TIMI-2910 file (N, C-alpha, C, CB; in pm, 1 decimal, decimal comma, always signed):
<rs>
+----------+----------+----------+----------+----------+----------+----------+----------+----------+----------+----------+----------+------+
!      n_x !      n_y !      n_z !     ca_x !     ca_y !     ca_z !      c_x !      c_y !      c_z !     cb_x !     cb_y !     cb_z ! resn !
+----------+----------+----------+----------+----------+----------+----------+----------+----------+----------+----------+----------+------+
!   +686,4 !   +154,2 !   -401,1 !   +626,8 !   +233,4 !   -411,8 !   +554,2 !   +262,4 !   -588,7 !   +712,0 !   +319,5 !   -345,7 !  Met !
!   +677,8 !   +301,7 !   -683,0 !   +680,4 !   +272,5 !   -782,1 !   +499,2 !   +122,3 !   -894,4 !   +847,6 !   +230,6 !   -744,6 !  Thr !
!   +557,3 !    +30,2 !   -808,8 !   +429,4 !    -37,1 !   -876,3 !   +305,1 !     -8,4 !   -767,2 !   +455,5 !   -221,0 !   -903,5 !  Gln !
!   +251,0 !    +28,2 !   -706,4 !   +216,4 !   +109,9 !   -670,6 !   +111,5 !   +212,0 !   -759,2 !   +316,9 !   +140,9 !   -631,8 !  Phe !
!   +225,2 !   +317,2 !   -740,1 !   +147,6 !   +403,3 !   -905,5 !   +114,7 !   +365,7 !  -1039,8 !   +225,0 !   +501,6 !   -960,4 !  Trp !
!   +252,3 !   +248,7 !  -1077,0 !   +187,4 !   +201,0 !  -1158,2 !    -23,4 !   +141,8 !  -1197,3 !   +281,7 !   +121,0 !  -1146,9 !  Val !
!     +0,9 !    +81,1 !  -1058,4 !   -176,3 !    -22,4 !  -1040,0 !   -230,5 !    +80,5 !  -1055,6 !   -246,1 !   -114,8 !   -882,1 !  Leu !
!   -243,8 !   +203,9 !  -1005,5 !   -271,3 !   +255,1 !   -926,1 !   -373,8 !   +388,8 !   -996,3 !   -148,8 !   +270,6 !   -852,1 !  Gly !
!   -247,3 !   +386,0 !  -1089,1 !   -233,8 !   +549,2 !  -1125,0 !   -231,7 !   +516,5 !  -1296,1 !    -57,6 !   +646,6 !  -1048,3 !  Tyr !
!   -294,9 !   +379,9 !  -1323,4 !   -234,1 !   +418,1 !  -1488,7 !   -408,3 !   +404,9 !  -1624,6 !    -62,5 !   +231,0 !  -1543,2 !  Ala !
!   -455,0 !   +399,5 !  -1527,3 !   -531,5 !   +477,1 !  -1620,4 !   -629,9 !   +598,1 !  -1594,3 !   -599,3 !   +390,6 !  -1678,0 !  His !
!   -560,7 !   +655,1 !  -1541,4 !   -552,9 !   +763,7 !  -1563,3 !   -438,0 !   +895,7 !  -1566,5 !   -625,4 !   +768,6 !  -1507,2 !  Gln !
!   -312,2 !   +792,5 !  -1556,7 !   -200,3 !   +880,0 !  -1579,7 !   -131,9 !   +766,4 !  -1704,5 !    -94,7 !   +918,9 !  -1416,3 !  Phe !
!   -154,9 !   +685,3 !  -1829,6 !   -141,6 !   +632,5 !  -1924,4 !    +25,5 !   +639,4 !  -1919,9 !   -226,9 !   +691,5 !  -2032,7 !  Pro !
!   +145,7 !   +755,3 !  -1968,4 !   +278,1 !   +745,0 !  -1898,0 !   +357,9 !   +662,1 !  -1824,8 !   +280,7 !   +807,8 !  -1838,5 !  Ala !
!   +227,4 !   +633,5 !  -1726,3 !   +374,3 !   +514,9 !  -1608,3 !   +346,5 !   +426,8 !  -1665,2 !   +373,0 !   +465,6 !  -1415,9 !  Leu !
!   +332,9 !   +351,3 !  -1767,9 !   +325,1 !   +232,5 !  -1862,4 !   +455,5 !   +204,0 !  -1929,7 !   +219,3 !   +255,2 !  -1971,3 !  Val !
!   +479,5 !   +295,7 !  -1968,7 !   +583,4 !   +360,8 !  -2096,3 !   +718,0 !   +234,9 !  -2066,8 !   +652,2 !   +583,8 !  -2057,4 !  Lys !
!   +775,2 !   +187,1 !  -1950,4 !   +897,6 !   +234,9 !  -1860,0 !   +859,5 !   +118,4 !  -1798,9 !   +909,4 !   +388,7 !  -1769,2 !  Trp !
!   +939,3 !    +17,6 !  -1793,5 !   +956,5 !   -140,2 !  -1679,6 !  +1100,9 !    -86,0 !  -1561,2 !  +1033,2 !   -343,0 !  -1817,2 !  Thr !
!  +1147,1 !    +43,9 !  -1575,7 !  +1248,9 !    +72,5 !  -1490,0 !  +1224,3 !   +153,6 !  -1375,0 !  +1341,3 !   +125,5 !  -1555,8 !  Asp !
!  +1271,8 !   +186,3 !  -1203,7 !  +1257,2 !   +223,7 !  -1096,0 !  +1276,1 !   +369,2 !  -1159,0 !  +1343,7 !   +159,7 !   -984,2 !  Asn !
!  +1363,6 !   +458,2 !  -1260,7 !  +1401,7 !   +526,1 !  -1226,6 !  +1295,1 !   +611,8 !  -1293,0 !  +1524,4 !   +524,8 !  -1232,7 !  Leu !
!  +1288,4 !   +556,5 !  -1407,8 !  +1233,2 !   +611,3 !  -1533,2 !  +1038,8 !   +642,2 !  -1457,4 !  +1260,3 !   +459,3 !  -1697,5 !  Arg !
!  +1048,2 !   +487,5 !  -1417,0 !   +892,4 !   +575,6 !  -1323,6 !   +925,5 !   +628,1 !  -1235,4 !   +769,2 !   +499,0 !  -1253,5 !  Ile !
!   +978,7 !   +699,0 !  -1201,9 !   +955,1 !   +780,7 !  -1042,9 !   +916,3 !   +953,2 !  -1134,9 !  +1166,4 !   +782,5 !   -897,6 !  Ile !
!  +1092,1 !   +934,1 !  -1250,7 !  +1069,5 !  +1040,9 !  -1341,4 !   +879,9 !  +1095,0 !  -1381,2 !  +1155,3 !   +977,3 !  -1482,3 !  Asp !
!   +799,3 !   +991,8 !  -1435,1 !   +678,1 !   +971,9 !  -1487,5 !   +543,3 !  +1025,4 !  -1403,2 !   +675,5 !   +830,9 !  -1509,5 !  Thr !
!   +583,5 !   +978,4 !  -1250,1 !   +506,4 !  +1040,6 !  -1111,3 !   +557,4 !  +1148,4 !  -1171,9 !   +544,2 !  +1003,6 !   -932,8 !  Val !
!   +676,0 !  +1248,1 !  -1096,3 !   +684,3 !  +1325,4 !  -1062,5 !   +619,3 !  +1427,8 !  -1272,7 !   +839,2 !  +1316,6 !   -964,0 !  Ala !
!   +690,2 !  +1391,5 !  -1323,3 !   +598,3 !  +1484,0 !  -1451,8 !   +417,8 !  +1483,9 !  -1449,2 !   +642,3 !  +1400,2 !  -1623,5 !  Asp !
!   +333,7 !  +1386,2 !  -1395,9 !   +224,7 !  +1376,6 !  -1345,3 !   +173,6 !  +1433,0 !  -1261,0 !   +211,8 !  +1302,1 !  -1323,3 !  Val !
!   +253,9 !  +1459,9 !  -1198,8 !   +205,7 !  +1512,1 !  -1064,9 !   +238,5 !  +1466,0 !   -906,3 !    +76,3 !  +1496,4 !  -1077,6 !  Gly !
!   +236,9 !  +1360,5 !   -943,1 !   +243,7 !  +1265,6 !   -835,3 !   +293,1 !  +1260,4 !   -745,6 !   +267,1 !  +1186,9 !   -849,6 !  Leu !
!   +421,4 !  +1318,0 !   -740,8 !   +565,6 !  +1372,2 !   -664,3 !   +599,3 !  +1498,5 !   -682,5 !   +691,4 !  +1304,4 !   -706,6 !  Leu !
!   +674,8 !  +1587,8 !   -613,9 !   +737,6 !  +1665,5 !   -653,4 !   +857,8 !  +1652,4 !   -680,8 !   +723,8 !  +1734,4 !   -601,8 !  Ser !
!   +969,3 !  +1737,9 !   -791,3 !  +1068,1 !  +1709,0 !   -856,8 !  +1171,4 !  +1684,7 !   -678,3 !  +1107,7 !  +1848,0 !   -993,9 !  Pro !
!  +1157,7 !  +1753,4 !   -625,4 !  +1272,7 !  +1714,1 !   -465,7 !  +1209,0 !  +1589,3 !   -399,1 !  +1271,6 !  +1863,0 !   -312,9 !  Glu !
!  +1090,9 !  +1536,5 !   -390,7 !  +1056,8 !  +1424,7 !   -378,2 !  +1180,9 !  +1286,3 !   -476,0 !   +896,7 !  +1446,5 !   -426,7 !  Gln !
!  +1037,2 !  +1292,7 !   -635,9 !  +1162,2 !  +1219,8 !   -718,5 !  +1238,3 !  +1225,1 !   -677,9 !  +1206,7 !  +1241,7 !   -823,6 !  Ala !
!  +1374,9 !  +1286,0 !   -675,3 !  +1527,8 !  +1319,6 !   -676,1 !  +1591,8 !  +1228,9 !   -548,0 !  +1555,5 !  +1502,3 !   -652,5 !  Glu !
!  +1446,6 !  +1209,7 !   -429,6 !  +1516,1 !  +1189,1 !   -331,0 !  +1446,2 !   +971,9 !   -351,0 !  +1466,1 !  +1326,9 !   -167,8 !  Thr !
!  +1359,4 !  +1027,8 !   -381,2 !  +1363,6 !   +877,2 !   -357,7 !  +1475,2 !   +791,4 !   -508,1 !  +1161,9 !   +818,9 !   -358,8 !  Leu !
!  +1509,0 !   +874,0 !   -591,5 !  +1574,2 !   +804,9 !   -710,9 !  +1705,8 !   +783,5 !   -651,7 !  +1578,7 !   +891,2 !   -855,7 !  Gln !
!  +1784,0 !   +873,6 !   -552,0 !  +1865,0 !   +929,9 !   -573,9 !  +1894,7 !   +730,4 !   -396,8 !  +1862,4 !  +1157,1 !   -578,1 !  Ser !
!  +1769,7 !   +796,6 !   -334,9 !  +1832,3 !   +648,6 !   -245,9 !  +1805,8 !   +475,7 !   -279,6 !  +1763,4 !   +659,4 !    -91,1 !  Ala !
!  +1733,3 !   +502,7 !   -383,5 !  +1699,8 !   +327,1 !   -476,4 !  +1873,1 !   +357,6 !   -551,9 !  +1493,4 !   +319,5 !   -659,8 !  Tyr !
!  +1862,2 !   +452,4 !   -596,6 !  +2020,2 !   +410,2 !   -639,4 !  +2179,4 !   +373,6 !   -557,1 !  +2053,2 !   +521,6 !   -713,8 !  Leu !
!  +2116,7 !   +434,5 !   -436,6 !  +2208,3 !   +436,9 !   -296,3 !  +2218,5 !   +328,0 !   -272,8 !  +2165,3 !   +501,3 !   -171,0 !  Thr !
!  +2146,9 !   +226,0 !   -214,8 !  +2080,9 !   +115,7 !   -179,9 !  +2089,8 !    -23,7 !   -263,3 !  +1956,7 !   +158,7 !   -174,2 !  Leu !
!  +2103,5 !    +46,3 !   -421,9 !  +2117,9 !    -80,8 !   -593,5 !  +2228,9 !    -71,6 !   -519,1 !  +2111,8 !    -40,8 !   -814,2 !  Arg !
!  +2296,9 !     -3,1 !   -537,3 !  +2442,2 !    +48,5 !   -521,7 !  +2554,6 !    -33,4 !   -348,8 !  +2404,5 !   +258,1 !   -503,1 !  Asp !
!  +2483,8 !    -37,4 !   -294,2 !  +2554,4 !   -122,8 !   -177,4 !  +2447,0 !   -283,4 !   -154,0 !  +2555,0 !     -1,7 !     -4,2 !  His !
!  +2317,8 !   -261,1 !   -240,7 !  +2324,2 !   -448,7 !   -227,3 !  +2433,4 !   -536,4 !   -275,3 !  +2209,4 !   -518,1 !   -309,8 !  Tyr !
!  +2432,0 !   -401,9 !   -433,4 !  +2451,5 !   -484,5 !   -533,3 !  +2670,9 !   -549,0 !   -481,3 !  +2406,6 !   -362,8 !   -716,4 !  His !
!  +2694,9 !   -479,5 !   -416,2 !  +2844,5 !   -467,2 !   -311,2 !  +2828,0 !   -523,7 !   -212,2 !  +2896,7 !   -333,2 !   -256,9 !  Gln !
!  +2727,6 !   -589,9 !   -199,4 !  +2764,6 !   -737,5 !   -102,3 !  +2711,1 !   -822,2 !   -139,7 !  +2734,5 !   -753,2 !    +37,4 !  Leu !
!  +2652,0 !   -808,3 !   -277,5 !  +2633,2 !   -977,2 !   -301,3 !  +2736,0 !   -981,6 !   -375,0 !  +2494,9 !  -1048,4 !   -376,7 !  Thr !
!  +2832,5 !   -874,6 !   -468,9 !  +2957,0 !   -880,0 !   -487,3 !  +3077,2 !  -1029,8 !   -438,7 !  +2980,4 !   -754,0 !   -419,1 !  Leu !
!  +3050,6 !   -931,2 !   -263,0 !  +3113,0 !   -985,8 !   -149,1 !  +3084,3 !  -1106,6 !    -69,0 !  +3109,3 !   -903,4 !    -74,8 !  Ser !
!  +2972,5 !  -1156,4 !    -98,1 !  +2914,6 !  -1266,4 !    -78,3 !  +2852,5 !  -1243,6 !   +108,0 !  +3037,5 !  -1397,0 !   -120,3 !  Gly !
!  +2797,6 !  -1125,4 !   +119,5 !  +2730,6 !  -1076,4 !   +258,9 !  +2559,4 !  -1029,0 !   +194,1 !  +2842,0 !   -909,9 !   +342,7 !  Val !
!  +2530,2 !  -1183,6 !   +210,0 !  +2387,8 !  -1167,7 !   +274,5 !  +2293,4 !  -1035,5 !   +356,3 !  +2400,0 !  -1262,6 !   +367,8 !  Lys !
!  +2337,0 !   -988,6 !   +399,6 !  +2231,1 !   -821,6 !   +485,9 !  +2323,0 !   -774,3 !   +465,3 !  +2165,0 !   -785,9 !   +664,7 !  Leu !
!  +2295,5 !   -648,3 !   +468,4 !  +2352,5 !   -530,7 !   +520,8 !  +2383,0 !   -444,7 !   +654,4 !  +2303,2 !   -475,3 !   +470,7 !  Ala !
!  +2488,6 !   -373,8 !   +649,4 !  +2454,5 !   -342,9 !   +821,9 !  +2402,7 !   -220,6 !   +865,6 !  +2578,2 !   -348,0 !   +911,3 !  Ser !
!  +2346,7 !   -205,3 !   +971,0 !  +2289,7 !    -59,4 !   +986,2 !  +2409,7 !    +47,4 !   +930,2 !  +2249,5 !    -26,3 !  +1162,5 !  Gln !
!  +2391,0 !    +57,6 !   +885,0 !  +2515,7 !   +223,5 !   +908,9 !  +2400,2 !   +335,2 !   +927,3 !  +2646,8 !   +286,7 !   +719,7 !  Thr !
!  +2526,0 !   +442,7 !   +930,3 !  +2393,6 !   +591,9 !   +906,3 !  +2328,1 !   +673,0 !   +812,9 !  +2423,8 !   +695,6 !   +948,8 !  Asp !
!  +2448,7 !   +605,2 !   +693,1 !  +2385,0 !   +687,6 !   +571,4 !  +2223,7 !   +602,3 !   +520,2 !  +2521,1 !   +685,2 !   +420,9 !  Val !
!  +2228,7 !   +454,3 !   +607,5 !  +2130,9 !   +383,9 !   +483,5 !  +1995,7 !   +424,1 !   +614,4 !  +2173,1 !   +149,9 !   +420,7 !  Leu !
!  +2049,4 !   +437,2 !   +744,4 !  +1909,0 !   +493,0 !   +850,6 !  +1836,5 !   +589,6 !   +729,3 !  +1967,7 !   +616,8 !  +1032,0 !  Asn !
!  +1940,1 !   +682,4 !   +787,8 !  +1910,8 !   +802,6 !   +700,9 !  +1815,9 !   +768,5 !   +565,5 !  +2057,5 !   +864,5 !   +652,5 !  Glu !
!  +1857,0 !   +741,2 !   +494,7 !  +1791,2 !   +652,0 !   +362,2 !  +1628,6 !   +638,0 !   +410,7 !  +1877,7 !   +464,7 !   +340,0 !  Ile !
!  +1625,8 !   +488,3 !   +484,6 !  +1536,4 !   +406,2 !   +556,4 !  +1421,3 !   +485,1 !   +574,4 !  +1589,4 !   +355,5 !   +683,6 !  Arg !
!  +1456,1 !   +582,7 !   +631,9 !  +1405,2 !   +742,6 !   +735,1 !  +1329,3 !   +853,3 !   +610,1 !  +1600,3 !   +856,3 !   +823,3 !  Gln !
!  +1414,3 !   +881,7 !   +457,4 !  +1314,4 !   +927,5 !   +411,9 !  +1236,8 !   +900,9 !   +343,2 !  +1324,9 !   +987,5 !   +387,0 !  Gln !
!  +1291,5 !   +763,7 !   +293,7 !  +1182,4 !   +676,1 !   +175,0 !  +1101,7 !   +711,0 !   +296,8 !  +1202,2 !   +474,1 !   +105,1 !  Val !
!  +1075,3 !   +609,9 !   +403,8 !   +933,9 !   +553,7 !   +498,7 !   +854,2 !   +682,1 !   +510,5 !   +971,6 !   +486,6 !   +678,1 !  Ser !
!   +952,0 !   +834,2 !   +511,1 !   +841,9 !  +1009,6 !   +529,3 !   +826,5 !   +976,0 !   +336,8 !   +980,9 !  +1252,6 !   +606,3 !  Ala !
!   +840,2 !   +941,4 !   +284,0 !   +792,1 !   +982,6 !   +155,2 !   +641,7 !   +918,5 !   +158,0 !   +893,6 !   +927,0 !    +26,5 !  Leu !
!   +655,1 !   +713,7 !   +210,9 !   +592,6 !   +663,5 !   +151,9 !   +437,9 !   +726,2 !   +263,0 !   +651,7 !   +507,5 !   +126,5 !  Trp !
!   +447,0 !   +762,9 !   +386,8 !   +332,3 !   +818,5 !   +486,0 !   +336,2 !   +939,7 !   +409,0 !   +360,0 !   +833,7 !   +666,2 !  Gln !
!   +361,6 !  +1004,5 !   +317,6 !   +359,7 !  +1164,0 !   +221,9 !   +223,6 !  +1106,8 !   +136,7 !   +543,3 !  +1210,5 !    +86,5 !  Ser !
!   +285,3 !  +1037,8 !    +96,1 !   +231,0 !  +1019,1 !    -52,9 !   +122,5 !   +905,2 !    -46,3 !   +358,5 !   +973,7 !   -165,4 !  Cys !
!   +183,0 !   +771,8 !     -2,8 !   +103,5 !   +647,1 !     +7,0 !    +37,5 !   +614,4 !   +173,7 !   +213,2 !   +520,6 !    -44,8 !  Leu !
!    +69,5 !   +681,4 !   +256,8 !    +53,4 !   +703,6 !   +381,8 !   -154,5 !   +654,9 !   +422,3 !   +116,0 !   +890,0 !   +399,4 !  Gly !
!   -192,8 !   +603,9 !   +523,2 !   -335,8 !   +630,7 !   +529,0 !   -389,3 !   +801,5 !   +567,2 !   -388,3 !   +523,6 !   +645,6 !  Asp !
!   -470,7 !   +793,6 !   +477,9 !   -505,1 !   +980,7 !   +461,7 !   -622,6 !   +963,0 !   +551,6 !   -557,4 !  +1067,4 !   +272,0 !  Lys !
!   -662,5 !   +877,0 !   +597,4 !   -820,4 !   +929,3 !   +718,3 !   -822,3 !  +1010,8 !   +803,9 !   -877,7 !   +837,5 !   +815,1 !  Arg !
!   -911,8 !  +1086,8 !   +837,9 !   -925,7 !  +1121,7 !   +936,5 !   -857,7 !  +1066,0 !  +1075,3 !  -1030,7 !  +1121,3 !   +926,8 !  Thr !
!   -835,2 !  +1111,2 !  +1135,4 !   -816,0 !  +1016,1 !  +1289,8 !   -924,3 !  +1006,8 !  +1295,8 !   -751,5 !  +1065,2 !  +1435,4 !  Ser !
!  -1051,8 !  +1094,8 !  +1311,7 !  -1205,4 !  +1077,1 !  +1377,9 !  -1231,7 !   +926,8 !  +1287,5 !  -1345,8 !  +1239,4 !  +1332,5 !  Glu !
!  -1193,4 !   +921,7 !  +1204,0 !  -1286,8 !   +830,4 !  +1067,3 !  -1182,8 !   +618,7 !  +1117,9 !  -1200,6 !   +948,2 !   +791,8 !  Asn !
!  -1037,2 !   +666,7 !  +1194,7 !   -989,9 !   +605,5 !  +1205,4 !  -1014,4 !   +472,2 !  +1303,1 !   -923,2 !   +671,3 !  +1204,1 !  Lys !
!  -1067,5 !   +357,4 !  +1272,5 !  -1122,9 !   +213,5 !  +1389,9 !  -1013,0 !   +171,0 !  +1403,2 !  -1231,8 !    +75,2 !  +1343,5 !  Glu !
+----------+----------+----------+----------+----------+----------+----------+----------+----------+----------+----------+----------+------+
</rs>
């Protein structure tokens, strides 16, 4: 999602290219009004939780994350934000 915002909106919001890390890009996306502060916090929290989880898996030699209630909740939150922010905005009448 961060790459999409940088590539899709940097021409309109040059501040989006200032940082290369996801957390500060998400801050900037919220600062320019493409996300609400609450949405940005949700994405940052999800990113940090998943990153920590996958780092722990890497250190323990495990290749794949198991399904947990916490990870499923995070996935649902991020999927909802994806649909809200980046999903298909066409009306159902125009979809083919």
